[in-house]
C-alpha positions as CSV (number, residue, x, y, z in Angstrom):
1,M,0.1,-0.1,-0.4
2,R,1.6,3.3,-0.8
3,N,1.4,5.9,1.6
4,H,0.6,8.8,-0.1
5,Y,-2.7,10.3,-1.7
6,T,-2.1,11.9,-5.1
7,H,-4.5,11.2,-7.7
8,E,-3.8,10.2,-11.0
9,I,-5.2,12.4,-14.0
10,L,-8.4,10.5,-15.3
11,P,-10.9,11.2,-18.2
12,P,-13.9,13.9,-17.5
13,V,-16.5,12.4,-15.1
14,E,-19.8,12.3,-16.8
15,G,-21.4,10.6,-13.6
16,Y,-21.2,9.2,-10.6
17,D,-22.4,5.6,-9.0
18,L,-22.9,6.0,-5.3
19,I,-22.3,2.9,-3.2
20,G,-23.8,2.5,0.2
21,D,-22.4,0.6,3.4
22,V,-20.0,-2.1,2.1
23,H,-18.9,-3.5,5.9
24,G,-16.3,-5.6,5.0
25,C,-18.5,-7.5,1.8
26,A,-15.4,-7.9,-0.2
27,K,-16.4,-10.0,-3.2
28,T,-20.1,-8.6,-3.1
29,L,-18.5,-5.2,-3.8
30,E,-16.6,-6.4,-6.5
31,R,-19.7,-7.9,-8.5
32,L,-21.1,-4.7,-8.3
33,L,-18.3,-2.5,-9.2
34,E,-18.4,-4.9,-12.3
35,K,-22.0,-5.0,-12.9
36,L,-21.6,-0.7,-13.1
37,G,-19.1,-0.9,-15.5
38,Y,-16.0,-0.5,-13.4
39,R,-12.9,-2.4,-14.6
40,K,-9.5,-3.5,-12.8
41,I,-6.6,-1.5,-14.5
42,R,-3.2,-2.3,-12.9
43,G,-5.2,-3.7,-10.4
44,I,-7.7,-1.1,-9.5
45,Y,-11.2,-0.3,-10.5
46,E,-11.7,2.3,-12.7
47,H,-14.7,3.4,-15.1
48,P,-13.7,5.5,-18.4
49,K,-16.8,7.9,-17.8
50,R,-17.8,7.7,-14.2
51,R,-16.5,7.9,-10.3
52,V,-18.0,5.7,-7.4
53,I,-19.0,8.0,-3.8
54,F,-18.7,5.5,-1.2
55,L,-21.0,6.6,1.9
56,G,-18.9,5.4,4.7
57,D,-18.9,2.0,6.4
58,I,-16.5,0.1,4.8
59,L,-14.8,-1.2,8.0
60,D,-16.5,-3.9,11.0
61,R,-18.7,-6.4,11.0
62,G,-18.0,-8.2,7.7
63,P,-16.1,-11.4,6.6
64,R,-13.3,-9.5,4.1
65,I,-13.0,-6.0,5.9
66,R,-9.2,-5.6,4.8
67,E,-10.2,-6.6,0.9
68,A,-13.0,-4.4,1.0
69,M,-10.5,-1.4,2.0
70,L,-7.8,-2.2,0.0
71,I,-10.8,-1.8,-2.9
72,V,-12.0,1.4,-1.6
73,H,-8.6,2.9,-0.4
74,G,-6.7,2.3,-4.0
75,M,-10.0,3.6,-5.8
76,V,-9.7,6.6,-3.8
77,Q,-6.3,7.2,-4.1
78,R,-6.3,6.6,-7.8
79,G,-8.6,9.2,-8.1
80,S,-11.7,6.7,-9.5
81,A,-13.7,7.2,-5.9
82,H,-14.6,9.7,-3.8
83,M,-15.8,8.7,0.0
84,V,-17.2,10.2,3.0
85,L,-16.1,9.2,6.7
86,G,-19.0,6.7,8.3
87,N,-19.5,6.2,12.3
88,H,-17.7,2.8,11.8
89,E,-14.5,5.1,10.3
90,Y,-14.9,7.4,13.1
91,N,-14.9,5.2,15.6
92,A,-12.1,3.1,14.3
93,I,-10.0,6.6,14.6
94,T,-10.9,7.4,18.0
95,Y,-10.4,4.2,19.3
96,F,-6.7,4.4,18.1
97,T,-6.4,8.1,19.3
98,K,-5.0,9.0,22.6
99,A,-5.7,12.5,24.8
100,L,-4.1,13.5,28.0
101,N,-6.9,13.2,31.0
102,L,-5.9,16.6,32.8
103,Q,-7.3,15.0,35.7
104,S,-5.8,11.6,36.0
105,G,-2.7,12.6,34.1
106,E,-2.7,9.3,32.1
107,F,-3.2,9.2,28.3
108,E,-6.2,7.9,27.3
109,Y,-8.2,6.7,24.2
110,L,-10.5,9.1,23.1
111,R,-13.0,6.0,22.4
112,P,-12.9,3.9,25.3
113,H,-11.9,0.7,25.1
114,T,-15.1,-1.0,26.7
115,A,-16.2,-4.3,26.1
116,A,-19.0,-3.1,23.8
117,N,-16.8,-0.7,21.7
118,I,-14.1,-3.5,21.4
119,R,-16.8,-6.2,20.1
120,L,-17.8,-3.4,17.8
121,I,-14.1,-3.3,16.2
122,A,-13.1,-7.0,17.0
123,E,-13.6,-8.7,13.2
124,T,-11.8,-5.1,11.8
125,L,-8.7,-5.7,14.3
126,E,-8.5,-9.7,13.6
127,Q,-8.4,-9.5,9.8
128,Y,-5.7,-6.6,10.1
129,A,-3.7,-8.6,12.7
130,H,-0.7,-9.5,10.5
131,Y,-1.0,-6.4,8.7
132,P,-0.4,-3.6,11.5
133,E,1.8,-1.4,9.3
134,E,-1.1,-1.4,6.9
135,W,-3.5,-0.5,9.4
136,K,-1.8,2.2,10.8
137,E,-1.6,3.6,6.9
138,I,-5.7,3.0,6.8
139,L,-6.0,4.9,10.0
140,R,-3.7,7.8,8.8
141,W,-5.6,7.9,5.6
142,L,-9.4,8.2,7.1
143,R,-8.2,11.2,8.9
144,S,-8.0,12.9,5.7
145,V,-12.4,11.7,4.5
146,P,-14.6,14.2,5.1
147,L,-17.5,14.2,6.9
148,F,-19.7,15.3,4.0
149,M,-19.1,16.4,0.2
150,E,-21.2,18.2,-2.2
151,F,-21.0,17.7,-6.2
152,G,-22.8,19.8,-8.9
153,R,-23.2,23.2,-8.9
154,P,-26.9,25.0,-7.9
155,E,-26.8,27.5,-11.1
156,L,-26.5,24.1,-13.6
157,A,-29.1,22.5,-11.4
158,N,-26.9,19.6,-10.8
159,L,-26.1,20.2,-7.2
160,F,-26.3,16.8,-4.7
161,R,-24.9,15.9,-1.5
162,V,-23.6,13.0,0.3
163,V,-23.3,12.3,4.3
164,H,-22.8,9.2,6.4
165,A,-26.4,9.8,8.3
166,C,-27.9,13.2,8.1
167,W,-27.7,16.5,6.9
168,D,-27.7,19.5,9.2
169,H,-27.7,22.9,7.6
170,D,-26.4,25.1,10.6
171,V,-23.3,21.8,11.7
172,V,-22.7,21.8,7.6
173,A,-22.2,25.8,7.4
174,E,-20.2,26.2,10.8
175,H,-18.1,23.3,9.4
176,K,-17.2,25.0,6.2
177,A,-16.5,28.6,7.7
178,M,-13.9,26.9,9.8
179,F,-12.5,24.2,7.1
180,G,-13.8,25.0,3.8
181,D,-15.0,21.8,3.1
182,G,-15.8,18.4,4.9
183,R,-12.5,17.4,5.8
184,F,-11.4,18.4,10.0
185,D,-8.2,18.3,11.7
186,E,-6.6,17.2,15.0
187,N,-7.8,19.6,17.4
188,F,-11.5,19.2,15.5
189,L,-11.2,15.5,16.4
190,H,-10.0,16.0,20.3
191,Q,-13.0,18.0,20.4
192,S,-15.3,15.8,19.2
193,A,-14.2,13.1,21.7
194,L,-15.9,15.4,24.6
195,N,-19.3,16.0,25.7
196,N,-21.5,18.1,24.5
197,T,-19.3,20.8,22.4
198,P,-20.5,21.6,18.9
199,E,-17.6,19.1,17.4
200,S,-19.1,16.2,19.0
201,Q,-22.4,17.6,18.2
202,A,-21.2,17.7,14.8
203,T,-19.6,14.2,14.5
204,Q,-23.1,12.8,16.0
205,L,-25.4,14.1,13.6
206,L,-23.3,14.0,10.6
207,T,-22.1,10.2,11.0
208,R,-25.1,8.8,13.3
209,G,-27.8,11.1,12.8
210,V,-30.8,12.0,15.3
211,A,-31.2,9.5,17.6
212,F,-33.9,9.8,20.3
213,P,-33.7,8.0,23.9
214,L,-36.3,5.3,24.7
215,P,-37.7,6.6,27.9
216,D,-37.9,5.0,31.1
217,G,-35.2,2.2,30.6
218,A,-36.6,0.7,27.9
219,K,-34.5,-1.1,25.3
220,V,-34.7,-2.8,22.1
221,V,-32.3,-5.6,21.3
222,T,-31.7,-5.7,17.6
223,H,-31.3,-8.6,15.6
224,D,-27.7,-9.4,15.7
225,G,-27.8,-9.0,19.4
226,Y,-26.5,-5.2,20.5
227,V,-28.8,-3.6,23.1
228,R,-29.9,-0.1,22.4
229,H,-31.6,2.3,24.5
230,T,-32.0,5.1,21.5
231,F,-34.0,4.9,18.1
232,R,-32.8,6.1,14.5
233,T,-35.3,8.8,13.4
234,K,-36.1,10.5,10.0
235,F,-34.8,14.2,9.5
236,W,-36.8,14.7,6.5
237,A,-40.7,14.3,8.3
238,E,-42.5,17.3,7.7
239,N,-45.8,16.0,9.5
240,A,-44.6,13.6,12.1
241,Q,-46.5,13.3,15.1
242,T,-45.7,10.2,16.9
243,Y,-42.2,8.5,17.7
244,G,-43.5,5.7,15.2
245,D,-44.2,8.0,12.5
246,L,-39.9,9.2,13.0
247,L,-38.7,5.7,13.6
248,F,-36.1,4.8,10.6
249,Q,-34.8,1.7,11.3
250,P,-35.6,-2.0,11.0
251,D,-35.6,-2.9,14.6
252,P,-39.3,-1.6,15.9
253,I,-39.9,-0.1,19.3
254,P,-42.3,-0.6,21.3
255,Q,-45.9,0.2,20.4
256,E,-46.8,1.9,23.4
257,I,-43.9,3.8,22.8
258,A,-44.3,4.3,19.1
259,S,-47.5,5.7,19.8
260,L,-47.1,8.5,22.3
261,P,-47.2,12.2,20.8
262,I,-43.5,13.6,20.2
263,A,-42.4,15.6,23.0
264,K,-41.7,19.2,22.9
265,H,-38.0,19.1,23.7
266,H,-37.7,16.8,20.7
267,R,-39.1,18.8,18.3
268,D,-36.7,21.4,19.5
269,I,-33.5,19.5,18.4
270,M,-35.4,17.7,15.1
271,V,-33.2,18.1,11.9
272,R,-35.3,18.4,8.4
273,Y,-34.1,18.2,5.2
274,G,-36.5,20.1,2.5
275,L,-38.4,18.3,0.1
276,H,-37.4,20.9,-2.2
277,E,-33.4,20.7,-2.0
278,P,-30.9,19.4,-4.0
279,P,-30.9,15.2,-4.0
280,L,-29.0,13.9,-0.3
281,F,-27.7,10.5,-0.2
282,V,-26.9,8.5,3.2
283,G,-26.1,5.1,4.5
284,H,-26.3,4.1,8.2
285,Y,-29.8,3.2,8.7
286,W,-30.0,-0.6,7.9
287,L,-32.8,-0.8,5.4
288,K,-34.6,-4.1,4.2
289,G,-36.6,-4.7,0.8
290,H,-36.6,-3.2,-2.5
291,P,-34.4,-0.1,-3.2
292,A,-36.0,2.8,-3.7
293,P,-35.8,6.9,-2.7
294,V,-37.3,7.5,0.4
295,T,-38.4,10.5,-0.7
296,N,-38.3,12.5,-4.2
297,N,-34.5,13.9,-3.4
298,I,-33.5,11.4,-0.8
299,A,-31.8,8.1,-1.1
300,C,-30.5,5.8,1.5
301,L,-28.4,3.2,0.3
302,D,-28.0,1.1,3.1
303,Y,-29.7,-2.1,2.7
304,S,-28.0,-4.4,5.1
305,A,-25.5,-6.2,2.8
306,V,-23.6,-7.7,5.9
307,K,-26.9,-8.9,7.1
308,Y,-26.9,-10.9,3.8
309,G,-28.9,-8.3,2.1
310,R,-28.1,-5.9,-0.6
311,L,-25.2,-3.5,-1.6
312,V,-26.8,-0.8,-3.3
313,A,-25.9,1.6,-5.6
314,Y,-27.6,5.0,-7.0
315,R,-26.6,6.4,-11.4
316,M,-26.4,9.5,-10.5
317,D,-26.4,11.4,-13.5
318,G,-27.3,15.2,-12.1
319,E,-31.2,14.6,-12.1
320,Q,-32.6,16.7,-9.2
321,Q,-35.7,14.0,-8.9
322,L,-34.2,10.8,-8.0
323,H,-35.5,8.0,-9.9
324,P,-36.6,4.3,-8.6
325,K,-35.0,2.8,-12.1
326,K,-31.4,3.8,-11.1
327,F,-31.1,1.9,-8.3
328,V,-28.3,-0.6,-8.9
329,W,-27.8,-3.9,-6.2
330,E,-26.3,-7.4,-5.4
331,Y,-27.1,-9.6,-3.0
332,V,-24.9,-10.4,-0.4
333,D,-23.8,-14.5,-0.7
334,P,-24.2,-16.0,2.3
């Protein structure tokens, strides 16, 4: 693996192929890329007229995490792909980054090495166990991956946006005012691991979305055995009245909670992405069923690939109304 990130000069791009959460499904990713018309050139996938945009969460959970990351890293390095940071990549960076605890005087990891956090990254570390230098290089590279991206130009009516979980206009505007785009620096990373900082709010919203706590100690046990005390919500719901109206995840919440009216303090922190804004692409939410837009201008491309679902792409050519026929996918073979 080369340790620099210069792009080669490729032909002008005519369209983009956005791909959802890979989570180590490298073989399925190769089949999907080939279906989309990408071919290996000197070991890296390219297309003569198009580029891939990965929506993050390449790491963790799956059977071929290192192989998937080799594909993605190689494509981004060559310039045949872009990528935004997912919460699993952010977790990996902070899991291996230390900071001085002023109270104890000891250096501690930004992401604590608790049993739950160790479990989440276990497959990744196991698959990189014999490639320690390569893993260090991946961690260095991930610090250069942006939290969000925009493509196209408003005056040409072909603008679209990409983020792993949720587009919050205020957070994006504040971040761009500081950094110019979706990238971040070492200070931002350290501040993001603290409670109630603008940086922690930004990484929470952009990489994890808006999650509401379940009341009175209620919990949900997911299909893969994780215990959650929060649930993921829609950030475009215009007229949601109950918590069930906001639910955006395959795991249900108790009906007595779903039927409750949304409390004012939760309404006050809801994020809204208007139905007349430029198209937005996200991953993160573990959808099931037949891929389709969730609204005319929002597509979620996470269809639970690592849970033997589909690895999904959308073929974007600048349209401002997303079309169901432009989704392409490969099933993950058990």
